[in-house]
VOGU-3710 file (C-alpha; in Angstrom, 3 decimals, decimal comma):
1> xxxxxxxxxx> 113,313/87,514/99,550  114,499/84,797/97,207  112,409/81,618/97,387  111,283/82,435/100,894  114,638/82,277/102,622  114,948/84,052/105,926  117,340/86,953/106,382  119,670/87,554/109,268  120,703/91,060/110,285  124,430/91,441/109,755
11> xxxxxxxxxx> 124,567/94,789/111,451  122,460/97,090/113,518  122,484/99,488/110,578  120,816/97,562/107,777  119,043/94,192/107,645  119,903/91,744/104,926  118,580/93,304/101,727  116,594/91,519/99,048  119,256/91,452/96,368  118,500/89,392/93,313
21> xxxxxxxxxx> 120,822/86,632/92,221  122,093/86,111/88,720  120,773/83,177/86,726  124,044/81,309/86,401  122,302/77,935/86,714  119,934/78,302/83,767  121,179/75,113/82,178  118,132/74,673/79,959  118,576/78,186/78,588  122,300/78,098/77,980
31> xxxxxxxxxx> 122,737/79,383/74,411  125,344/76,740/73,754  122,703/74,013/73,974  120,599/75,361/71,162  123,349/76,910/69,071  125,761/73,991/69,159  123,000/71,424/68,522  121,895/73,254/65,390  125,366/74,172/64,121  128,203/72,323/62,572
41> xxxxxxxxxx> 131,759/72,641/63,862  132,615/75,612/61,672  129,685/77,650/62,933  130,477/76,722/66,518  134,058/77,874/66,015  132,735/81,095/64,519  130,624/81,580/67,653  133,725/81,149/69,805  135,664/83,527/67,561  133,033/86,208/68,172
51> xxxxxxxxxx> 133,800/85,875/71,867  137,476/86,557/71,264  136,668/89,595/69,138  134,395/90,982/71,836  136,990/90,349/74,534  139,537/92,304/72,501  137,005/95,118/71,963  136,340/95,274/75,713  140,061/95,691/76,388  140,422/98,431/73,769
61> xxxxxxxxxx> 137,378/100,346/75,029  138,547/100,071/78,638  141,938/101,460/77,627  140,206/104,371/75,889  138,163/105,080/79,023  141,411/105,190/80,998  142,911/107,540/78,407  139,899/109,850/78,723  140,128/109,946/82,515  143,905/110,430/82,560
71> xxxxxxxxxx> 143,892/113,190/79,926  141,304/115,362/81,638  142,691/114,741/85,130  146,082/115,975/83,959  144,508/118,912/82,142  142,405/120,105/85,088  145,124/119,424/87,665  147,811/121,274/85,734  145,486/124,202/85,143  144,649/124,414/88,845
81> xxxxxxxxxx> 148,230/124,085/90,071  149,570/126,608/87,568  147,048/129,216/88,668  147,565/128,482/92,366  151,378/128,365/92,086  151,620/131,737/90,365  149,172/133,177/92,884  151,080/131,788/95,876  154,441/133,024/94,594  152,990/136,459/93,998
91> xxxxxxxxxx> 151,073/136,651/97,248  154,021/135,400/99,307  155,721/138,698/98,560  152,607/140,902/98,759  151,047/139,200/101,781  147,752/138,145/100,143  147,872/134,395/100,782  144,184/134,428/101,765  143,384/135,228/98,145  145,434/132,242/96,997
101> xxxxxxxxxx> 143,525/130,025/99,394  140,221/131,319/98,020  141,331/130,565/94,477  142,287/127,028/95,463  138,949/126,595/97,245  137,118/127,862/94,170  138,723/125,227/91,959  138,315/122,335/94,398  134,752/123,062/95,488  133,606/123,467/91,904
111> xxxxxxxxxx> 135,115/120,168/90,814  133,784/118,277/93,844  130,327/119,805/93,376  130,236/118,517/89,788  131,342/115,059/90,937  128,573/115,000/93,565  125,944/116,016/91,011  126,932/113,104/88,792  126,476/110,743/91,724  122,989/112,158/92,280
121> xxxxxxxxxx> 122,179/111,146/88,705  123,461/107,599/89,284  123,980/106,810/92,998  125,749/103,499/92,318  128,589/105,509/90,710  129,755/106,622/94,176  132,852/105,086/95,719  135,339/102,876/93,955  132,801/100,374/92,642  134,970/97,419/93,593
131> xxxxxxxxxx> 132,565/96,134/96,298  129,677/96,287/93,815  131,611/94,492/91,072  132,786/91,919/93,578  129,152/91,261/94,487  128,124/91,071/90,834  130,805/88,525/90,013  129,874/86,602/93,158  126,384/86,150/91,722  124,399/89,055/93,221
141> xxxxxxxxxx> 122,643/91,490/90,914  123,190/95,001/92,287  120,691/97,348/90,595  122,256/99,677/88,025  125,830/98,570/88,649  126,639/97,797/84,986  124,529/100,384/83,185  125,834/102,798/80,556  124,779/105,756/82,673  126,898/104,363/85,497
151> xxxxxxxxxx> 130,138/104,291/83,501  129,525/107,798/82,145  128,944/109,211/85,632  131,799/107,142/87,063  134,453/108,084/84,522  133,450/111,740/84,421  132,928/112,038/88,154  136,258/110,518/89,161  138,242/113,003/87,088  136,442/115,831/88,901
161> xxxxxxxxxx> 137,058/114,138/92,275  140,794/113,770/91,647  141,132/117,228/90,108  139,185/118,625/93,067  142,012/117,785/95,462  140,214/115,019/97,353  142,417/112,229/98,686  141,032/109,684/96,239  142,425/107,760/93,286  141,185/106,937/89,806
171> xxxxxxxxxx> 142,410/103,344/89,734  139,489/101,775/91,625  136,827/103,421/89,433  138,744/102,176/86,394  137,976/98,611/87,523  134,276/99,456/87,756  134,351/101,215/84,392  135,977/98,222/82,725  133,361/95,909/84,220  130,543/98,076/82,842
181> xxxxxxxxxx> 132,149/98,040/79,403  132,390/94,264/79,629  128,726/93,954/80,576  127,326/96,313/77,957  129,446/95,916/74,844  128,553/92,273/74,029  124,833/93,019/74,494  124,690/95,726/71,804  121,875/97,418/73,679  121,363/99,779/76,586
191> xxxxxxxxxx> 118,484/101,032/78,710  119,760/104,572/78,302  119,807/104,196/74,515  116,621/102,248/73,887  116,282/103,408/70,288  119,709/102,062/69,337  119,428/98,292/69,227  120,987/95,590/67,098  119,709/92,119/66,437  122,538/90,249/68,123
201> xxxxxxxxxx> 121,201/86,905/69,387  124,380/85,665/71,047  125,483/85,889/74,678  121,972/86,446/76,063  122,599/84,772/79,397  123,874/85,847/82,775  126,665/83,290/82,557  128,162/84,843/79,421  127,626/88,315/80,807  129,467/87,324/83,974
211> xxxxxxxxxx> 132,465/86,157/81,963  132,637/89,434/80,038  132,362/91,429/83,261  135,297/89,423/84,665  137,331/90,332/81,588  136,333/94,002/81,862  137,292/94,213/85,544  140,676/92,669/84,795  141,152/95,140/81,927  140,429/97,989/84,350
221> xxxxxxxxxx> 143,214/96,840/86,677  145,566/96,358/83,746  144,888/99,867/82,434  145,240/101,416/85,878  148,586/99,847/86,807  149,954/98,575/83,518  149,674/95,075/84,982  147,812/92,629/82,697  148,792/89,538/84,690  147,887/91,278/87,944
231> xxxxxxxxxx> 144,526/92,225/86,445  143,816/88,621/85,551  144,705/87,476/89,044  142,614/90,276/90,566  139,572/89,083/88,653  140,261/85,552/89,872  141,066/86,400/93,499  138,700/89,249/94,338  136,138/89,035/91,587  134,594/85,980/90,070
241> xxxxxxxxxx> 133,297/83,205/92,288  132,958/80,851/89,340  135,990/80,330/87,150  136,979/78,013/84,347  140,193/77,360/82,490  138,982/78,731/79,165  138,090/82,039/80,750  141,644/82,612/82,016  143,153/83,011/78,560  140,372/85,343/77,389
251> xxxxxxxxxx> 140,719/87,546/80,477  144,484/87,782/80,035  144,040/88,681/76,373  141,550/91,396/77,324  143,960/92,778/79,938  146,778/92,885/77,424  144,572/94,727/74,934  143,669/97,344/77,558  147,283/97,843/78,646  148,708/98,298/75,183
261> xxxxxxxxxx> 145,828/100,474/73,988  146,403/102,903/76,847  150,183/102,655/76,460  150,012/103,369/72,726  147,950/106,543/73,026  149,593/107,927/76,177  153,091/107,441/74,792  152,126/109,036/71,513  150,415/112,020/73,116  153,034/112,696/75,785
271> xxxxxxxxxx> 156,239/111,941/73,881  155,073/112,324/70,296  156,494/108,895/69,529  153,627/106,697/68,381  154,284/103,014/68,921  157,052/103,513/71,487  155,025/102,062/74,416  156,774/103,935/77,225  153,822/104,518/79,599  152,143/101,180/80,382
281> xxxxxxxxxx> 149,524/102,355/82,900  147,937/105,278/84,676  150,235/104,623/87,639  153,854/103,615/87,140  156,365/103,443/89,979  159,429/104,104/87,838  162,770/102,350/87,927  164,313/101,454/91,282  168,081/101,745/91,021  170,853/102,653/93,409
291> xxxxxxxxxx> 173,156/105,517/92,531  176,394/104,410/90,885  178,397/106,607/93,245  177,028/104,863/96,338  178,842/101,522/96,542  177,200/100,507/99,841  173,670/100,792/98,512  171,614/97,648/97,788  167,952/97,485/96,774  167,434/95,048/99,652
301> xxxxxxxxxx> 169,349/92,425/101,607  168,480/89,381/103,702  168,826/91,494/106,850  166,134/93,826/105,548  163,574/91,005/105,480  163,259/91,232/109,255  162,385/94,927/108,978  159,933/94,139/106,173  158,113/91,636/108,396  157,853/94,220/111,167
311> xxxxxxxxxx> 156,585/96,762/108,643  153,993/94,210/107,502  152,768/93,828/111,083  152,544/97,590/111,548  150,884/97,941/108,138  148,283/95,357/109,125  147,573/97,213/112,366  147,295/100,547/110,546  145,054/98,993/107,922  142,794/97,469/110,571
321> xxxxxxxxxx> 142,584/100,853/112,281  141,743/102,527/108,971  138,995/99,977/108,273  137,560/100,280/111,778  137,347/104,070/111,578  135,910/103,984/108,072  133,292/101,438/109,116  132,142/103,691/111,957  131,950/106,608/109,528  129,942/104,495/107,096
331> xxxxxxxxxx> 127,494/103,550/109,841  127,135/107,187/110,812  126,406/108,113/107,194  123,787/105,365/106,940  122,002/106,630/110,055  122,291/110,374/109,663  123,168/111,290/106,070  121,624/108,823/103,645  118,052/109,021/105,040  118,042/112,790/104,543
341> xxxxxxxxxx> 117,526/114,623/101,224  120,190/114,070/98,576  121,380/117,652/98,946  122,842/116,689/102,324  125,208/114,252/100,599  126,412/117,027/98,312  126,979/119,274/101,313  128,986/116,536/103,037  131,228/116,188/99,970  131,754/119,948/99,879
351> xxxxxxxxxx> 132,565/119,951/103,604  135,213/117,259/103,086  136,656/119,218/100,154  136,704/122,444/102,162  138,438/120,799/105,121  140,966/118,997/102,936  141,874/122,156/101,003  142,328/124,266/104,124  144,364/121,573/105,888  146,647/121,097/102,869
361> xxxxxxxxxx> 147,203/124,823/102,427  147,821/125,545/106,099  150,054/122,473/106,593  152,199/123,435/103,613  152,501/127,019/104,819  153,060/126,363/108,544  154,401/122,824/108,921  156,561/122,483/105,808  160,358/122,806/106,056  162,389/124,898/103,629
371> xxxxxxxxxx> 165,266/122,712/102,518  168,300/123,641/100,480  168,509/122,756/96,804  172,054/121,855/95,827  173,625/121,079/92,472  176,047/118,594/94,017  175,659/115,909/96,622  176,653/116,812/100,146  177,616/114,416/102,846  174,342/114,932/104,751
381> xxxxxxxxxx> 170,951/113,531/103,920  169,126/116,880/103,972  169,956/118,054/100,459  168,851/117,089/96,991  171,262/116,322/94,174  169,844/117,542/90,902  172,314/115,444/88,934  171,317/112,062/90,353  167,552/112,212/89,962  165,365/112,142/86,918
391> xxxxxxxxxx> 164,075/115,302/85,359  160,433/114,375/85,999  160,918/113,884/89,722  163,028/117,014/90,062  160,514/119,183/88,191  157,809/118,405/90,749  159,652/120,151/93,609  157,587/123,036/94,995  159,082/126,209/96,461  155,855/127,442/98,060
401> xxxxxxxxxx> 156,346/129,798/101,037  160,140/129,362/100,880  162,914/131,772/99,798  165,074/131,296/96,729  167,341/128,236/96,405  165,070/126,286/98,782  161,996/124,128/98,405  159,051/123,235/100,666  159,069/119,502/101,406  155,456/119,440/102,674
411> xxxxxxxxxx> 154,159/121,403/99,659  156,121/119,079/97,364  153,935/116,224/98,601  150,606/118,062/98,862  150,728/120,377/95,836  151,525/117,678/93,304  149,368/115,041/91,630  149,288/111,913/93,772  151,284/109,923/91,206  154,054/112,540/91,306
421> xxxxxxxxxx> 154,047/112,501/95,119  154,464/108,721/95,063  157,436/109,051/92,713  158,923/111,645/95,071  158,718/109,214/97,989  160,042/106,316/95,933  162,951/108,010/94,178  164,040/111,142/96,027  166,921/110,683/98,444  167,164/112,780/101,576
431> xxxxxxxxxx> 164,318/115,088/100,533  161,878/114,849/103,421  162,464/115,233/107,134  161,019/112,719/109,607  158,711/115,393/111,048  157,307/116,191/107,607  156,764/112,521/106,812  155,040/111,912/110,166  152,675/114,867/109,787  151,975/114,029/106,149
441> xxxxxxxxxx> 151,169/110,419/107,048  148,841/111,442/109,878  146,941/114,003/107,807  146,647/111,728/104,793  145,531/108,794/106,935  142,711/110,720/108,618  141,519/112,642/105,572  141,592/109,555/103,315  139,573/107,622/105,881  136,999/110,419/106,045
451> xxxxxxxxxx> 136,842/110,817/102,271  136,279/107,179/101,303  132,524/106,704/101,369  131,267/110,189/100,507  129,014/110,609/97,485  131,678/111,037/94,809  133,440/108,485/92,589  136,604/107,647/94,471  139,314/105,020/94,603  141,400/103,854/97,537
461> xxxxxxxxxx> 144,477/102,325/95,917  146,527/105,488/95,341  145,742/107,157/98,716  146,724/103,918/100,458  149,926/103,648/98,439  150,841/107,256/99,165  150,077/106,923/102,867  152,073/103,693/103,103  154,970/105,126/101,098  155,282/107,977/103,596
471> xxxxxxxxxx> 155,313/105,417/106,414  158,007/103,335/104,698  160,118/106,378/103,902  159,885/107,427/107,545  161,139/103,993/108,648  164,075/104,259/106,227  165,013/107,701/107,528  164,922/106,493/111,129  167,036/103,423/110,350  169,611/105,565/108,575
481> xxxxxxxxxx> 169,743/108,297/111,197  169,512/106,345/114,463  170,796/102,840/113,667  173,342/103,771/111,031  172,292/101,318/108,304  173,916/103,097/105,382  173,158/100,327/102,875  169,409/101,000/103,020  167,752/102,161/99,812  164,938/104,489/100,859
491> xxxxxxxxxx> 162,849/103,744/97,765  162,630/100,073/98,668  161,341/100,823/102,147  158,839/103,279/100,694  157,587/100,555/98,331  157,362/97,979/101,127  155,541/100,483/103,332  153,056/101,150/100,523  152,498/97,405/100,088  152,105/96,873/103,852
501> xxxxxxxxxx> 149,513/99,614/104,298  147,572/98,753/101,134  147,588/95,069/102,061  146,381/95,914/105,560  143,450/97,856/104,079  142,268/95,698/101,169  143,675/92,280/102,324  144,698/91,186/98,839  147,683/88,867/98,397  148,314/87,159/95,053
511> xxxxxxxxxx> 146,983/89,812/92,709  148,416/92,729/94,676  151,865/91,109/94,718  151,881/90,743/90,951  150,434/94,245/90,422  153,224/95,822/92,464  155,920/93,745/90,753  154,609/94,687/87,308  154,368/98,350/88,319  158,025/98,390/89,445
521> xxxxxxxxxx> 159,403/96,230/86,598  161,664/94,678/89,241  161,193/90,941/89,782  163,687/90,910/92,668  161,036/92,662/94,775  158,778/89,611/94,514  159,813/87,908/97,758  159,773/90,955/100,087  156,457/92,199/98,662  154,862/88,765/99,051
531> xxxxxxxxxx> 156,083/88,323/102,626  154,977/91,824/103,577  151,496/91,396/102,100  150,955/88,036/103,790  152,016/89,350/107,187  149,879/92,490/106,754  146,847/90,394/105,784  147,244/87,946/108,686  147,680/90,797/111,146  144,696/92,745/109,846
541> xxxxxxxxxx> 142,430/89,670/109,660  142,955/89,173/113,366  140,944/92,373/113,996  138,494/92,856/111,123  137,820/92,243/107,436  139,140/94,083/104,407  137,633/97,428/103,489  135,680/96,074/100,526  134,208/93,183/102,528  133,177/95,625/105,257
551> xxxxxxxxxx> 131,248/97,781/102,811  129,694/94,690/101,217  128,438/93,544/104,629  127,103/96,991/105,493  125,038/96,911/102,309  123,535/93,604/103,379  124,691/91,732/100,283  124,647/87,917/100,595  128,240/87,411/99,518  129,580/83,859/99,547
561> xxxxxxxxxx> 133,037/83,282/100,987  135,553/80,954/99,394  134,819/78,145/101,843  133,024/77,343/105,085  134,587/76,625/108,446  135,207/73,083/109,590  132,621/73,444/112,363  129,892/73,889/109,738  130,043/70,181/108,917  127,977/69,647/112,044
571> xxxxxxxxxx> 125,082/70,954/109,934  123,313/69,183/107,093  121,270/70,461/104,171  118,073/69,850/106,122  119,296/72,246/108,832  119,784/75,214/106,530  117,208/74,698/103,761  114,006/76,681/103,434  111,178/74,134/103,876  108,284/76,461/102,980
581> xxxxxxxxxx> 108,032/76,057/99,236  105,983/77,845/96,638  105,590/75,436/93,751  103,794/74,982/90,454  102,434/71,931/88,686  103,514/70,865/85,208  100,085/71,959/83,958  98,821/74,970/85,870  95,876/77,282/85,335  96,565/80,871/84,403
591> xxxxxxxxxx> 94,757/82,198/87,465  97,011/80,160/89,715  100,152/81,408/87,953  99,028/85,012/88,181  98,233/84,567/91,862  101,609/82,940/92,564  103,580/85,572/90,680  101,692/88,486/92,180  101,856/87,334/95,785  105,501/86,237/95,881
601> xxxxxxxxxx> 108,853/87,653/94,883  110,551/84,303/94,370  112,699/83,977/91,274  112,263/80,249/90,685  109,640/77,647/91,514  109,904/73,868/91,819  107,736/71,985/89,327  106,085/69,128/91,196  103,322/66,520/91,086  101,571/64,976/94,073
611> xxxxxxxxxx> 102,368/61,315/94,653  99,772/59,296/96,555  101,845/56,158/96,215  104,415/57,580/98,571  101,641/58,460/100,999  100,763/54,776/101,264  104,409/53,933/101,825  104,443/56,397/104,711  101,493/54,624/106,294  103,250/51,272/105,909
621> xxxxxxxxxx> 106,242/52,624/107,815  108,770/52,151/105,048  112,065/52,896/106,791  113,757/54,572/103,819  110,869/56,975/103,299  109,926/57,477/106,946  113,362/58,996/107,561  112,069/61,992/105,653  108,635/62,124/107,244  109,654/65,030/109,503
631> xxxxxxxxxx> 110,076/67,249/106,452  106,585/66,337/105,244  104,861/66,676/108,619  106,435/70,039/109,385  105,299/71,524/106,089  101,651/70,438/106,088  100,295/73,320/108,146  102,501/75,815/106,327  101,308/74,629/102,936  97,691/74,727/104,047
641> xxxxxxxxxx> 98,061/78,272/105,301  99,874/79,245/102,129  97,050/78,022/99,895  94,408/79,737/102,034  96,410/82,966/101,771  96,721/82,476/98,013  92,993/81,940/97,730  92,283/85,084/99,708  94,626/87,033/97,441  92,544/85,989/94,432
651> xxxxxxxxxx> 89,636/88,028/95,749  91,595/91,181/95,026  91,534/90,458/91,283  88,302/91,699/89,647  86,811/89,096/87,338  86,731/91,721/84,589  90,502/91,830/84,787  90,728/88,233/83,606  89,382/87,747/80,102  89,819/85,176/77,386
661> xxxxxxxxxx> 93,090/85,383/75,543  93,004/82,031/73,827  89,371/81,820/72,787  90,379/81,680/69,140  91,746/78,205/69,851  88,471/77,005/71,427  85,416/75,907/69,504  83,544/74,694/72,558  80,817/76,166/74,674  81,218/79,422/76,521
671> xxxxxxxxxx> 82,816/79,132/79,982  80,634/79,795/83,032  80,557/83,171/84,704  83,959/84,125/86,088  82,514/85,150/89,436  81,178/81,608/89,779  84,555/80,231/88,759  86,375/82,308/91,342  83,855/81,345/94,006  84,291/77,685/93,143
681> xxxxxxxxxx> 88,027/77,986/93,502  87,704/79,711/96,843  85,309/77,018/98,042  87,851/74,383/96,990  85,520/72,618/94,572  88,845/71,976/92,836  92,349/72,721/93,966  93,676/76,286/93,575  96,763/74,788/91,918  95,119/72,184/89,672
691> xxxxxxxxxx> 97,289/69,167/89,034  96,232/67,274/85,943  98,338/64,225/86,778  96,765/62,130/88,203  93,342/63,186/86,974  91,672/62,455/90,297  90,597/65,697/92,004  90,720/66,178/95,744  87,645/65,033/97,572  85,865/67,044/100,226
701> xxxxxxxxxx> 86,235/64,059/102,553  90,024/64,045/102,315  91,937/64,862/105,446  94,555/67,603/105,544  97,362/65,096/105,103  95,553/63,587/102,131  95,029/66,991/100,616  98,734/67,843/100,912  100,490/64,815/99,555  104,255/64,363/99,020
711> xxxxxxxxxx> 105,614/66,475/96,163  107,555/64,621/93,475  110,188/66,929/92,023  110,435/67,347/88,234  112,429/70,515/87,672  112,733/74,289/88,158  110,949/77,066/86,297  112,066/80,701/86,545  109,813/83,668/87,212  111,018/85,350/84,022
721> xxxxxxxxxx> 110,004/82,284/82,023  106,523/82,169/83,558  105,956/85,868/82,937  107,136/85,482/79,337  104,731/82,596/78,799  101,836/84,639/80,150  102,867/87,665/78,126  102,973/85,650/74,889  99,706/83,813/75,568  101,211/80,329/75,699
731> xxxxxxxxxx> 98,296/78,212/76,942  95,674/75,646/75,974  92,132/74,830/77,080  90,833/71,909/79,112  89,101/70,494/76,058  92,380/70,351/74,136  95,621/68,449/74,449  98,745/70,135/75,734  100,255/69,462/72,294  98,038/72,253/70,942
741> xxxxxxxxxx> 99,825/74,809/73,127  101,963/77,274/71,108  105,685/76,691/71,367  108,253/79,457/71,893  111,760/79,090/70,567  114,862/79,723/72,601  115,370/83,084/70,902  111,781/84,123/71,667  112,165/83,203/75,328  115,285/85,383/75,580
751> xxxxxxxxxx> 113,992/88,218/73,434  113,457/90,495/76,435  116,791/89,694/78,138  117,998/91,175/80,421  114,883/93,236/81,227  111,942/90,865/81,381  108,400/92,241/81,845  106,954/92,437/85,327  103,828/90,520/86,270  102,225/93,721/87,540
761> xxxxxxxxxx> 102,725/95,350/84,130  100,903/92,656/82,157  97,509/93,394/80,635  95,396/90,844/82,498  92,210/91,810/80,671  93,160/89,330/77,952  93,848/86,371/80,223  91,287/83,620/80,726  91,685/82,055/84,185  90,440/78,667/82,925
771> xxxxxxxxxx> 93,246/78,276/80,422  96,160/76,003/81,300  99,897/76,509/80,814  102,196/73,547/80,202  105,549/74,560/81,708  107,381/71,294/81,060  109,023/72,362/77,749  110,549/75,409/79,432  111,595/74,164/82,865  115,044/72,903/83,751
781> xxxxxxxxxx> 114,376/69,177/84,181  117,800/68,305/85,581  119,018/70,948/88,021  121,622/70,184/90,642  120,048/68,691/93,762  121,270/67,478/97,148  120,007/65,052/99,745  118,724/66,330/103,104  121,631/64,503/104,776  124,359/66,210/102,721
791> xxxxxxxxxx> 126,971/68,048/104,790  126,965/71,830/104,534  130,538/71,948/103,217  129,523/69,766/100,255  126,459/71,904/99,649  128,527/75,070/99,781  131,198/73,798/97,400  128,617/72,606/94,889  126,669/75,856/95,049  129,698/78,098/94,699
801> xxxxxxxxxx> 131,836/76,230/92,209  128,943/75,500/89,842  127,600/79,048/90,040  124,143/78,025/91,205  121,273/80,221/92,228  118,829/77,638/93,552  119,628/74,214/94,971  116,580/71,963/95,625  116,780/69,449/98,459  115,306/66,143/97,278
811> xxxxxxxxxx> 114,915/63,044/99,424  115,537/59,407/98,543  112,255/58,924/96,666  112,427/62,108/94,596  110,304/64,354/96,801  111,360/67,977/97,143  111,509/68,892/100,832  113,195/72,279/100,686  115,367/74,624/98,716  118,704/76,356/99,348
821> xxxxxxxxxx> 119,690/79,750/97,995  122,727/81,960/98,614  121,032/83,541/101,630  121,041/80,137/103,285  124,807/79,879/102,749  125,949/83,273/103,985  128,274/83,323/106,967  125,745/85,026/109,232  122,955/82,568/108,394  125,180/79,531/108,921
831> xxxxxxxxxx> 126,413/80,907/112,237  122,828/81,409/113,415  121,867/77,851/112,441  124,992/76,483/114,111  124,008/78,215/117,368  120,544/76,668/117,092  122,156/73,291/116,514  124,226/73,592/119,692  121,165/74,663/121,681  119,197/71,584/120,624
841> x> 121,978/69,139/121,536
//
């Protein structure tokens, strides 16, 4: 729970989880404030230059991660297919195909088993990682999502998953890997490598870390597709909730660095021509070009736009169906697989691998058609011209289970790397029969849906592209055969089908359009791809959300949308805020701070003083102040109960646990017995949260309303800051002035970032409960605030665009009456409050 906000259940599977938020609103701790105030212009420019260097390093490292994954995927896949191909060709004649199947199963099960073991080491490495990175960039801290161990397990696991024959891709995990590189490289430290640390004082804030993660995610997309502009737009559209103009240029530069790093090494390794830059990304669609001998052929015409729109509608429906089935599978796994021992997840992955391998082998042997290979083009569409296709595409033809001079069209799709199968569908002409394409699409659709979500690193981009390409190629074949549209270029329809299905699954528009255009190197495809993606998204949104949003919701993550609905303006900040506050005073005793921190899990606390002057104004009936009296009246009983609970919790702390840490600063008489002190506090001889301003202490004759006076708001203090102050012994005694309290510098406050000590791990034997902590030098004295009467749309826009974590609600006279966090702005929470609003009308 963050600052006491209530949680709504999004699903019957999981309630809203207690995810932490990132401290994007730590204005007082922004390193720019201290660094730029103490630096001249040259040093400030040097600080900015370091950012550019790190952004370039993130791009280079992400490209190297992509090179590592691509190299070993190709190595393992080629080794497996060479062994299986020779075995199948030999056993086709001898009748020992069962042995070939066992060999294929041996390879696939071994690779998938290794991938599952890596996920057991780091569970967050499962899946594509895009939902987790989307949450992180939205402001939610998902545990372990950007750790070094995660990227090692992710990058290594995905190459085993792809080499193991699962219907998964390596492009999605590349985005996650790039984000981890972006998070870890500028920190120069890692939990996994505690002994290797550098004194690098810059970029020790969640805001800077968020920017580097945005650059890393964009670099992952750029390396995967060879699309630096598409990667930048992906980070903007699907990733970061908080964007600025200066970040755009850095992210694009990082994406370019990743693309050209991968291109440089892949081109040099594969072609032996270093510096030629012929392979821009892990997935390249090749050149779309009509044959010179076919004068009727056009890449696309205005008439084809009507078919593209229809394909977009069908793609949206197929994508919605895919998401619906996958969501039901995910719910089933949450109920019946995840609660069981981890070995069950490994067994599920092996079951999926076993089923996929058997289905692929049997389908290629039984359902594949043996088609004639010809050296010249015939008049029909059932032959392949070896002269008119590239050598790479032609070399991937498989002759499994077919006699000489023929090839197996089903095996050509199944027994090739997924990238080669996509090139077959994009660039082969008249290679696949409609029956083969239909069966291939059906099998790939079902098996991909089952596979996405098991405990292995897996991506969804390439399976969706391959499934959609088969659908588009099928449409082209039908239009040629039954309608007689001879001008149709089959590769274009395969591309549009891939875009329609992928758009129907992930519901991306701008970034996906640019990614596909950059992957094809054909700008003329811009309009049909854009129209198809928009239609697919609109159609799919009518039924459900995108696949990544579905998995985010199932995890119970409080993700903020881009904007709220118009009906939400019926609500005000007072309708959605959390009125039950846990607060601290500017000068608070150590025992009170320990009690607050130990009995709550809030990540920030309002710093307040009690204002008796406003109490008198309430009694006089001041109209301006009495408008807010309902907030005060409703919180009196809650605050009283909260302090009684806090007092009871103090009994659980032995007095021997609280000793004098700051006695060296005190030359006065010894304090009274601690048992007497604790008893006095419990008997309310002075307030459990002593407020030194004003000096007047509560009287026993005060009424409840007098005891709980209006709270004047002064700022916000973070839990991490309070724990750091206690850990460093920052305090002073009652007999001294607060000026005698030790002062911590900005660097000292951030020394433990990003892993601050926990209050339960502190050695309380050195803490004197009578000592006082002055929190005013460390609080944020000017956080963003809103009035109770502010419309929800204004609250939402302020919270999201400024990257806030906590938004205090302060009335007209400066009294804090509530607080708003991201949980109070989630779609489910706002819908629940809107229903309550309608019921009270």
